[in-house]
C-alpha positions as CSV (number, residue, x, y, z in Angstrom):
1,M,-0.2,16.2,-8.7
2,A,2.4,15.3,-6.1
3,D,4.1,11.9,-5.7
4,Q,3.2,10.4,-2.4
5,T,5.0,7.3,-1.1
6,F,2.7,5.2,1.0
7,R,4.4,3.0,3.6
8,L,3.2,-0.2,5.1
9,P,1.1,0.9,8.0
10,D,1.3,-0.5,11.5
11,L,-1.0,-3.6,11.4
12,G,-1.3,-3.8,15.2
13,E,-0.5,-6.5,17.7
14,G,3.2,-5.7,17.7
15,L,3.8,-7.0,14.2
16,T,6.9,-5.6,12.5
17,E,6.5,-7.0,9.0
18,A,4.1,-8.7,6.6
19,Q,4.5,-10.7,3.4
20,L,3.2,-9.3,0.2
21,V,0.7,-11.9,-1.1
22,A,-0.5,-10.1,-4.3
23,W,-0.9,-6.7,-5.9
24,R,-4.5,-5.7,-6.9
25,V,-3.1,-2.9,-9.0
26,D,-0.4,-2.3,-11.6
27,E,1.9,0.6,-12.3
28,G,-0.1,3.1,-14.3
29,T,-3.4,2.1,-12.8
30,T,-5.6,5.0,-11.6
31,V,-7.0,4.5,-8.1
32,E,-9.5,6.2,-5.8
33,V,-9.3,6.6,-2.1
34,N,-9.9,3.1,-0.5
35,T,-9.2,1.2,-3.7
36,P,-7.6,-2.1,-2.6
37,L,-3.9,-1.9,-3.4
38,C,-2.6,-5.3,-2.2
39,D,-3.0,-8.2,0.1
40,V,-0.4,-8.8,2.8
41,E,-0.1,-11.7,5.2
42,T,0.9,-11.5,8.8
43,A,1.3,-14.2,11.4
44,K,-2.4,-13.8,12.2
45,A,-4.3,-13.0,9.0
46,V,-4.4,-11.8,5.4
47,V,-5.1,-8.1,5.3
48,V,-6.2,-5.9,2.3
49,I,-4.3,-2.6,2.2
50,P,-6.4,0.2,0.8
51,S,-5.1,3.3,-1.0
52,P,-5.1,6.5,1.2
53,Y,-4.8,8.6,-2.0
54,A,-6.6,9.1,-5.3
55,G,-4.2,9.2,-8.3
56,R,-2.1,7.0,-10.5
57,I,0.2,4.3,-9.4
58,Q,3.8,5.3,-10.2
59,K,5.8,2.5,-8.6
60,L,5.3,-0.8,-6.7
61,H,8.1,-1.1,-4.2
62,A,7.8,-4.9,-3.5
63,R,7.1,-8.1,-5.3
64,P,4.7,-10.9,-4.2
65,G,6.5,-13.1,-1.7
66,D,8.6,-10.2,-0.4
67,S,8.6,-9.5,3.4
68,V,7.9,-5.8,3.9
69,A,8.7,-4.0,7.2
70,V,6.2,-1.8,8.8
71,G,7.1,1.7,7.6
72,A,8.8,0.5,4.5
73,A,7.8,2.0,1.1
74,L,4.9,0.0,-0.4
75,V,3.7,2.1,-3.3
76,T,4.3,5.5,-4.8
77,I,1.2,7.3,-6.1
78,A,1.0,10.5,-8.2
79,A,-1.7,11.8,-5.9
80,A,-4.5,14.1,-7.2
81,D,-4.9,15.3,-3.6
82,A,-1.8,15.3,-1.4
83,A,-3.8,14.9,1.8
84,P,-4.3,11.3,2.9
85,A,-7.8,9.9,3.6
86,E,-8.9,10.0,7.2
87,A,-9.5,6.6,8.8
């Protein structure tokens, strides 16, 4: 198992950040690929961010209400498979 830090992906339309609305997981939670991790809000919509890895949540890098920049660390996962899911 390798720790993988998942960063907030580019949400399109030139957006540079999003506000973390809520986590759907806790540290220690085991997730599968595409398990919803959190909800983020942009200027245009609320978006559910899915997990690209299967594994165990090691660290949540933001709190609800925080603004998170695109590319900033969102969550660290002790990944069972180090290869991210294909979109």
